[in-house]
C-alpha positions in Angstrom: -3.0 0.9 14.8 -2.9 -1.2 11.6 -2.8 0.2 8.1 -3.6 -0.9 4.6 -2.0 1.3 2.0 -1.7 1.9 -1.8 1.6 3.0 -3.3 2.3 4.4 -6.7 5.6 3.0 -7.9 8.0 4.8 -10.2 6.9 2.7 -13.2 3.3 3.9 -12.6 2.1 0.6 -11.2 0.2 0.3 -7.9 1.2 -1.8 -4.8 -1.2 -2.6 -1.9 0.2 -3.6 1.4 -0.4 -3.9 5.2 1.7 -2.6 8.1 1.5 -1.5 11.7 3.9 1.4 11.2 3.0 3.3 8.0 5.8 5.9 8.0 8.5 3.3 8.7 7.1 1.0 6.0 7.2 3.7 3.3 10.8 4.5 4.2 11.6 0.7 4.0 10.1 0.5 0.5 12.1 3.5 -0.7 15.3 2.1 0.8 14.7 -0.9 -1.5 14.3 -3.2 1.5 10.5 -3.6 1.4 8.5 -6.0 -0.7 10.3 -7.7 -3.6 7.8 -6.0 -6.0 8.7 -2.5 -5.0 12.5 -2.9 -4.7 13.1 -2.2 -8.4 10.3 0.3 -8.7 11.4 3.1 -6.3 10.8 5.7 -5.4 7.3 4.9 -4.3 4.6 7.5 -3.3 1.8 6.9 -0.8 -1.5 7.4 -2.5 -4.0 6.1 0.0 -4.3 4.4 3.4 -6.9 3.2 5.9 -6.6 2.7 9.6 -7.9 -0.3 11.6 -8.0 -1.2 15.2 -7.1 -4.8 14.7 -4.8 -6.7 12.3 -7.5 -9.1 11.2 -9.7 -6.4 9.8 -6.8 -4.7 8.1 -5.7 -7.9 6.4 -9.2 -8.6 5.2 -9.4 -5.1 3.7 -6.0 -5.6 2.1 -7.3 -8.7 0.3 -10.4 -6.9 -0.8 -8.4 -4.0 -2.2 -6.0 -6.3 -4.0 -9.0 -7.8 -5.9 -10.0 -4.4 -7.2 -9.1 -3.3 -10.7 -6.5 -0.6 -11.2 -9.3 1.8 -12.1 -11.2 1.1 -8.9 -8.1 1.4 -6.8 -7.4 4.8 -8.3 -11.0 5.9 -7.7 -10.6 4.8 -4.1 -7.5 7.0 -3.8 -9.4 10.1 -4.9 -12.3 9.7 -2.3 
């Protein structure tokens, strides 16, 4: 499976990413070994994720989510 996810960082910002191992990726972010953006913003909390059968679909969705406003991302997380 492939995943697109939204994290809430310790400074209350949001981070959207892609992975094929969601649990491992969250641990990596919290170990300050993930994306440069999250390294100084730990701990992070998983707010939302979507599953995809193929990488291409997941990456397209990641791009679409990244284009959303903060408000729309938060609304997506509450669905």
